[in-house]
N, C-alpha and C positions, 0 to 999 in steps of 0.2 A: 480743176483749178489747183495749182500747187501753192501751198502756203509758205511764205517766207517767215522764218522764225524771228527775224528782226527786220525792222524797217529802216529806211535811210535816215529818218529823223532820229531814231534811237542811236545810230552810229554817230551822227553829228552832235547829238546832245551829250554822249557819254565817252567820246574819244577825241582824238586829235584832228579829225576831219573837219575842215572849215565849211561854213554854210554855203559857200559858193561852188562847191564841188557839184559837177553835173549829176543831176538826179538819175538820169537814164544810165549813165556809167556806173553809178553807185549801186543801183538796183540790180543791174546785170552782174556786177562783181559779187554782191550778196548771194544771188541765186546760184552762180557758179561755185562759189566758195562753200555754200551750204551743201551742194551736191558732192563736191570733191572731198570735203573734210568731215562733215557731220555724218554722212552716210557710213563712212568707215568706222566711226565711233559707235553708232547706234546699231548697225546692222540693218539689212534691208527691211525686215518686217516692222520693226519699231519706227524706223525712219519714215517709211511710207504711211504708217498709221497716223503719224503726226502731220506729215506733209500733205496728205490727201484729204484732210478734214479741216474744218474751220476752227480757229481758236475758241470761238464761242461755244463749241460743243465739247471741248476738252474737259476732262474731270480734274479734280484737285491734284492728283499725282502727276498728270500730264503737264499741268500748268507749273507745278513745282520744277519738274524736269526742264522745261523750256526756260522759264523765267530765272531760276536760280543757278542753272548749270549750263544749258546750251547757249544762252545769250552772251555771257561773258567770253566763252571760248570762240564763238562765231565772230564776235566783235574783233578780237585780236587776229583771227585768221583772215578776216576781210582787210584789216590794216596791213597784214603781211603780204597777202596775195595781191592786193591792190596797189601796194607801194610803188611798184614799177609802172603799172598801167595808168595810174592817175596823172602821170606827167606826159603821156604821149597821146596822140590822136591820129587815127587812120583817116586820111583824106584822099581825094582823087589824085593829088600829086605825090602821095606816098605817106609814110609815117613821119609825123612831125612832133617835135618836142614843144610843149607849151611853155611859154615864158611870161613873165610879169614884170611890169615896171617897178613894182614895190617890193619884190622879193628876189633872192638869188637861189638858184637850184643848188642842192648839195652835191658833193662829188661822190663817186662810186664807193669810196671807202666809208664815208659817212652813211650812205644809203645802206651798205651791207651791215654796219653796226646797228642801225635802226631796225632793219628787217630781222636781224638776229634777236634783238630785244622783243619785237612783236612775236616772233616764232617761239621764243622761250615762254612768254606769257600765254600764248595760245596753247602750247603743249601742257603747261601747268593746268589750265582750266579744262582742257580735254581729258587729262588724266583724272581730274575731279569727277567728270561725267562718268567715266568708266568705273571708278571706285564706288560712286553712288549707285550705279546700276547693279554692280556685283553685290553690294550690301543689301539692296532692295530688289533682288531678282524675282521675288514672288509678287511684287507689286507691278513689275514690268515683264510679264511672261514672254512677250514677243522678243525680248532681248536675247533669251536663250534659244528661241525658236525662230531664227532669222530667215528661214526658207530652205527649200530643197532644190530649186531650179539652178541651172547652170549660171544664171545671172545673180544668184543670191550672194550677198556680201556678208561675211561673218564679222561681228564686232571685233575691233582691235583689242588685243589684250594689254597693250602698252601704247601710249601715245607720245613717248619721248623718242626723238631721233638724235642721232649723233654719229659722227664718223669715227672710224678707227684710226688711231695714230700708230703708224708703222714706221719706226725709225729705220730707214734703209741704210744708215751708216753703222748700224749695230749688227755685226756678224757673229754675235755670241753663240757659240755652239755649232755654227755652220762651217763645214770643212770641204764643201764642194770643190770647184775648180781652183779656188785660191786656198788650197789646203796648207800651203806653206805659211799662211798668216796665223798668228796666235790670236785667239779670242780676246777681246778687250773687256771682258766682264770681271 
């Protein structure tokens, strides 16, 4: 039995998810997001030790890790990863967009801004997990001993993502084919 670190009611009570969100869809999103996101933060051994046991058997340090650190990160990762999924449904006739008489869907620009906000918060809380585990590595020995198999996942050393900005109009110092141009620096 795989343990979910948060339940659908926790998400509904502590976030922007409405009570009427399909329970099956929400649980599936939590399980997938937990595997995709939290495994990479904790590493295989620590992740499996929590996932494969019942919360009633966790010790105080495991409860602290899950309740104070993992839950907030997982909540925002579920909001981020589920943001697109929650408005669509796969049916026999294809993929359909859910609509409501009482609400208007947001446009793609607004959705991107909202998902960026959720990602930013999720990365912040994910980084807190990593720093906490690095600070308390003797309490969580499985964090450093994540496994040796080919399928073992090492814990992420940083949880922030960001793209590189490469100004392709800046040829400062480049003399290639257009060597007749003067650098604009």
